[in-house]
C-alpha positions as CSV (number, residue, x, y, z in Angstrom):
1,M,-8.7,17.8,11.9
2,N,-9.5,20.6,9.6
3,S,-13.2,20.2,9.3
4,K,-13.3,22.6,6.3
5,D,-11.6,20.0,4.1
6,P,-14.3,17.8,2.5
7,L,-11.8,15.3,1.2
8,Q,-10.5,14.7,4.7
9,E,-14.0,14.4,6.1
10,I,-14.8,11.6,3.5
11,I,-11.6,9.7,4.4
12,Q,-12.3,10.0,8.1
13,E,-15.8,8.6,7.6
14,W,-14.4,5.6,5.6
15,T,-11.6,4.8,8.1
16,T,-14.0,4.7,11.0
17,R,-16.4,2.2,9.5
18,S,-16.7,-1.1,11.3
19,A,-13.8,-3.5,10.7
20,P,-14.3,-7.2,10.1
21,V,-14.6,-9.2,13.4
22,G,-11.2,-10.4,14.5
23,I,-9.1,-7.6,13.2
24,A,-9.0,-5.9,16.6
25,A,-7.6,-9.1,18.0
26,L,-4.9,-9.2,15.4
27,A,-4.1,-5.5,16.0
28,D,-3.8,-6.1,19.7
29,A,-1.5,-9.1,19.2
30,A,0.7,-7.0,16.9
31,R,0.8,-4.1,19.4
32,K,2.0,-6.4,22.2
33,R,5.1,-7.2,20.2
34,H,6.3,-3.6,20.0
35,E,6.7,-0.6,22.3
36,G,5.6,2.9,21.3
37,V,2.8,2.0,18.9
38,A,0.9,5.2,17.9
39,A,-1.7,3.6,15.6
40,V,-2.7,0.5,13.6
41,L,-4.1,0.7,10.1
42,F,-5.9,-2.1,8.2
43,Y,-6.1,-2.3,4.4
44,G,-6.0,-4.8,1.5
45,S,-8.0,-7.8,0.4
46,C,-9.4,-8.8,3.8
47,L,-10.8,-5.2,4.1
48,R,-12.4,-5.4,0.7
49,R,-13.9,-8.8,1.4
50,G,-15.0,-7.8,4.9
51,R,-13.5,-11.0,6.4
52,S,-10.6,-11.6,8.7
53,D,-10.8,-15.4,9.0
54,E,-9.8,-16.0,5.3
55,G,-6.4,-15.3,4.0
56,I,-3.8,-13.0,5.6
57,A,-4.9,-9.6,6.8
58,D,-2.6,-6.6,6.1
59,L,-1.8,-4.2,8.9
60,Y,0.5,-1.2,9.4
61,L,1.8,-0.4,12.8
62,L,2.8,3.2,13.1
63,V,5.4,3.8,15.8
64,D,7.2,6.7,17.4
65,D,10.8,5.5,17.0
66,Y,12.3,2.4,15.5
67,R,14.8,2.1,18.4
68,V,11.9,1.9,20.9
69,A,9.7,-0.4,18.7
70,F,12.4,-3.1,18.4
71,D,14.4,-5.0,21.0
72,S,17.1,-5.4,18.3
73,G,19.3,-2.6,17.2
74,F,19.8,-4.4,13.9
75,K,16.1,-4.6,13.1
76,A,15.7,-0.9,14.0
77,A,18.6,0.1,11.7
78,M,17.2,-2.0,8.8
79,N,13.7,-0.5,9.3
80,R,15.3,3.0,9.2
81,L,17.5,2.2,6.2
82,L,14.9,0.5,4.1
83,P,11.4,0.9,5.5
84,P,9.2,-0.9,6.3
85,N,10.1,-4.1,8.1
86,V,7.4,-6.8,7.6
87,F,6.4,-9.6,10.1
88,Y,4.0,-12.5,10.2
89,L,1.5,-13.0,13.0
90,E,-0.9,-15.7,14.1
91,T,-3.3,-15.4,17.0
92,P,-6.1,-17.7,18.2
93,W,-9.6,-16.2,18.1
94,E,-12.9,-18.0,18.9
95,G,-11.6,-21.4,18.1
96,R,-9.9,-20.3,14.9
97,T,-6.5,-19.0,13.9
98,L,-6.3,-15.5,12.5
99,R,-3.3,-14.5,10.4
100,A,-1.7,-11.2,9.4
101,K,1.4,-9.7,8.0
102,Y,2.1,-6.3,9.4
103,A,4.6,-3.6,8.4
104,V,6.3,-1.3,10.9
105,L,6.8,2.4,10.0
106,T,7.2,5.5,12.1
107,L,4.4,8.0,11.9
108,D,6.9,10.6,10.6
109,D,7.9,8.2,7.7
110,F,4.3,7.5,7.0
111,E,3.6,11.2,6.6
112,K,6.6,11.6,4.4
113,G,5.6,8.6,2.3
114,A,2.1,10.0,1.8
115,R,3.1,13.5,0.9
116,S,6.6,13.6,-0.6
117,W,8.1,10.2,-1.4
118,F,8.9,9.8,-5.1
119,H,8.0,6.1,-5.0
120,S,4.4,5.1,-4.8
121,Y,4.8,2.5,-2.0
122,I,2.9,4.5,0.6
123,W,0.7,6.9,-1.2
124,A,-0.7,4.4,-3.7
125,R,-1.6,1.9,-1.0
126,F,-3.2,4.4,1.3
127,A,-5.0,6.4,-1.3
128,Q,-7.2,3.3,-1.3
129,P,-9.8,2.6,1.5
130,S,-8.3,1.7,4.8
131,G,-9.4,1.2,8.4
132,L,-8.0,2.9,11.5
133,I,-8.2,0.1,14.1
134,Y,-6.3,1.8,16.9
135,T,-5.0,5.3,17.7
136,R,-3.3,6.4,20.9
137,D,-4.9,9.8,21.1
138,P,-6.9,12.3,19.1
139,G,-3.8,14.2,17.9
140,T,-2.4,11.0,16.4
141,R,-5.8,10.2,14.8
142,D,-5.8,13.6,13.1
143,R,-2.3,13.3,11.8
144,I,-3.2,9.9,10.2
145,H,-6.3,11.3,8.6
146,Q,-4.3,14.2,7.2
147,A,-1.7,11.7,5.9
148,L,-4.4,9.6,4.2
149,T,-5.7,12.8,2.6
150,W,-2.2,13.6,1.3
151,S,-2.0,10.1,-0.1
152,V,-5.2,10.7,-2.2
153,R,-4.0,14.1,-3.4
154,T,-0.5,12.7,-4.3
155,F,-1.9,9.8,-6.1
156,V,-4.4,11.9,-8.2
157,R,-1.7,14.5,-9.0
158,R,0.8,11.9,-10.2
159,A,-1.6,9.6,-12.0
160,L,-3.7,12.3,-13.7
161,P,-1.5,13.1,-16.7
162,Q,-1.7,9.5,-17.8
163,A,-5.6,9.4,-17.7
164,P,-7.6,9.5,-21.0
165,A,-8.5,12.9,-22.3
166,I,-12.1,12.3,-21.2
167,F,-12.2,10.1,-18.1
168,T,-14.2,8.9,-15.2
169,A,-13.1,8.3,-11.6
170,R,-12.9,4.5,-12.4
171,E,-10.6,5.2,-15.4
172,L,-8.4,7.5,-13.4
173,W,-7.9,5.1,-10.5
174,S,-7.6,2.0,-12.8
175,T,-4.8,3.8,-14.7
176,G,-3.0,5.0,-11.6
177,L,-3.2,1.7,-9.7
178,S,-2.0,-0.2,-12.8
179,L,1.0,2.1,-13.0
180,S,1.8,1.6,-9.3
181,Y,1.7,-2.2,-9.6
182,R,4.4,-1.9,-12.2
183,C,6.6,-0.2,-9.6
184,E,6.8,-3.4,-7.6
185,L,7.8,-7.0,-8.1
186,R,4.2,-8.1,-8.9
187,S,2.4,-9.3,-12.0
188,E,-1.3,-8.6,-11.9
189,E,-4.0,-9.5,-14.3
190,P,-5.0,-6.5,-16.6
191,D,-8.4,-6.1,-14.9
192,T,-7.1,-6.2,-11.3
193,A,-6.9,-2.4,-10.8
194,A,-10.5,-2.0,-12.2
195,R,-11.7,-4.7,-9.8
196,L,-10.2,-2.9,-6.9
197,V,-12.0,0.3,-7.9
198,D,-15.3,-1.6,-8.4
199,A,-15.0,-2.9,-4.8
200,A,-15.6,0.6,-3.4
201,P,-17.1,2.7,-6.2
202,D,-18.7,5.3,-3.8
203,Y,-15.3,5.9,-2.2
204,Y,-13.5,6.5,-5.4
205,T,-16.2,8.7,-6.9
206,A,-16.3,10.9,-3.8
207,V,-12.6,11.3,-3.3
208,T,-12.0,12.0,-7.0
209,R,-14.7,14.7,-7.0
210,E,-13.0,16.5,-4.1
211,A,-9.4,16.0,-5.1
212,L,-10.1,17.3,-8.6
213,G,-11.5,20.4,-7.1
214,D,-7.9,21.6,-6.6
215,P,-7.6,24.6,-8.9
216,R,-4.0,23.7,-9.7
217,L,-5.1,20.6,-11.5
218,R,-6.0,21.2,-15.1
219,V,-9.3,19.3,-15.1
220,E,-12.7,20.4,-16.2
221,P,-15.9,18.6,-15.0
222,L,-18.3,17.8,-17.7
223,P,-22.1,18.0,-17.5
224,G,-24.2,14.8,-17.4
225,G,-23.7,11.5,-15.8
226,P,-23.6,9.4,-13.8
227,P,-20.8,8.5,-13.9
228,L,-19.2,11.9,-13.6
229,R,-16.8,12.6,-16.4
230,Y,-13.9,15.0,-16.6
231,R,-11.8,16.6,-19.4
232,L,-8.1,16.6,-18.9
233,N,-6.2,19.7,-20.1
234,V,-2.5,19.0,-19.9
235,S,0.1,19.5,-22.6
236,A,2.0,16.8,-24.5
237,V,5.1,18.0,-22.7
238,Q,3.5,17.4,-19.3
239,K,2.4,14.0,-20.3
240,R,5.9,13.0,-21.5
241,R,7.5,14.3,-18.3
242,N,5.0,12.4,-16.2
243,R,5.5,9.2,-18.2
244,L,9.2,9.5,-17.7
245,A,8.7,9.9,-13.9
246,W,6.6,6.7,-13.9
247,R,9.3,4.9,-15.8
248,L,11.9,6.0,-13.2
249,R,9.5,5.1,-10.4
250,Q,9.3,1.6,-11.9
251,V,13.1,1.1,-11.9
252,Q,13.4,2.5,-8.4
253,G,10.4,0.5,-7.1
254,K,11.6,-2.9,-8.5
255,C,15.0,-2.4,-7.0
256,L,13.6,-1.4,-3.6
257,S,11.1,-4.3,-3.7
258,A,14.0,-6.8,-4.4
259,L,16.0,-5.3,-1.5
260,R,13.0,-5.5,0.8
261,L,12.6,-9.2,0.0
262,L,16.3,-9.8,0.7
263,K,16.0,-7.9,3.9
264,A,13.0,-10.1,4.9
265,L,15.4,-13.0,5.1
266,L,17.1,-11.3,8.0
267,T,14.1,-9.7,9.7
268,F,11.2,-12.1,9.0
269,E,10.7,-15.4,10.8
270,N,10.8,-18.2,8.2
271,G,12.0,-15.4,5.9
272,L,12.8,-17.6,2.9
273,D,9.3,-19.2,2.9
274,Y,7.8,-15.7,3.1
275,V,9.9,-14.4,0.2
276,L,8.9,-17.4,-2.0
277,W,5.3,-17.1,-1.1
278,K,5.3,-13.3,-1.8
279,I,7.0,-13.9,-5.2
280,E,4.5,-16.6,-6.2
281,R,1.5,-14.6,-5.0
282,H,2.3,-11.7,-7.3
283,S,3.9,-13.4,-10.2
284,N,1.7,-16.5,-10.4
285,V,4.9,-18.5,-11.1
286,R,6.1,-21.2,-8.6
287,V,9.7,-22.0,-8.3
288,E,10.9,-24.9,-6.2
289,V,14.0,-24.5,-4.0
290,S,16.2,-27.5,-3.4
291,P,17.2,-28.5,0.2
292,L,20.8,-27.6,-0.6
293,L,19.9,-24.0,-1.6
294,R,17.6,-23.6,1.5
295,R,20.7,-23.9,3.6
296,I,21.9,-20.6,2.0
297,P,18.8,-18.4,2.0
298,P,20.4,-15.3,0.2
299,L,21.7,-17.5,-2.6
300,A,18.3,-19.3,-2.8
301,V,16.5,-15.9,-3.3
302,L,19.0,-14.8,-6.0
303,V,18.7,-18.1,-7.9
304,T,14.9,-17.8,-7.6
305,F,14.9,-14.2,-8.9
306,W,16.9,-15.3,-11.9
307,K,14.6,-18.2,-12.7
308,L,11.5,-15.9,-12.4
309,F,13.2,-13.3,-14.6
310,R,13.8,-15.9,-17.2
311,K,10.1,-16.9,-17.0
312,K,9.2,-13.3,-17.5
313,A,7.3,-13.2,-14.2
314,F,8.2,-9.6,-13.6
315,R,6.6,-7.0,-15.9
């Protein structure tokens, strides 16, 4: 790790904080399903709540090679073509059942997603707090901390032009997270992004201060506070270009999200139920599927998508 990078030092400190009890058991169970696992990351609502025994934990397994990680050439090919593959996991722990859904991605793809992918799928997720549950060796750990640092810098650079002229860290992240939600098949309440930021205000304040220290960003810190405030100095042309990029990202993201859900029918155990649960969770709209349609899962998903579209579940 480059110890001279204060942003990376902040991220390393956050990723090594104690994880909720039970998460290590879920990570171990997921690792046993795949060969060549380099690291396991933990993020999402269970991390924010500090509980692993309520809801479904979110994990990322970072692997060396899809062909090594899967015993199915088809699953490996699908993961390479449209990453990541997502799986459901249950494991017993101290008389209870812990649940997780975990995504599989190569470490190389994770680094690319954090630094250079146009779509926000990786860098918007992992600019937020996460926990590093397992790493194979110090070199892998350093690569992941670097990728998480790239995620923050990518998020800030791409969200910044849409921030208010005078903004706080909370306003910057609320704006960027709201934009990233619109790039997926999800419908969140207007204050969801702000509540995510409010769950870890120290983290967002610290990483924003360091990320905005990049001299290439046209930002000026203002005296006073707390909270720290910043002045944005970007032209109207830059704002319009950035707004267009986000609109393109939305179109790309919704198409990719739909394809990933269709892919889950082929790679996810009980894939139809997972897809329906995922849609209902993010749209707050429930659609019943008839027994006849359940016999043809791809058709069931297409019909469900059409019904949800007519109900304006996707924003």
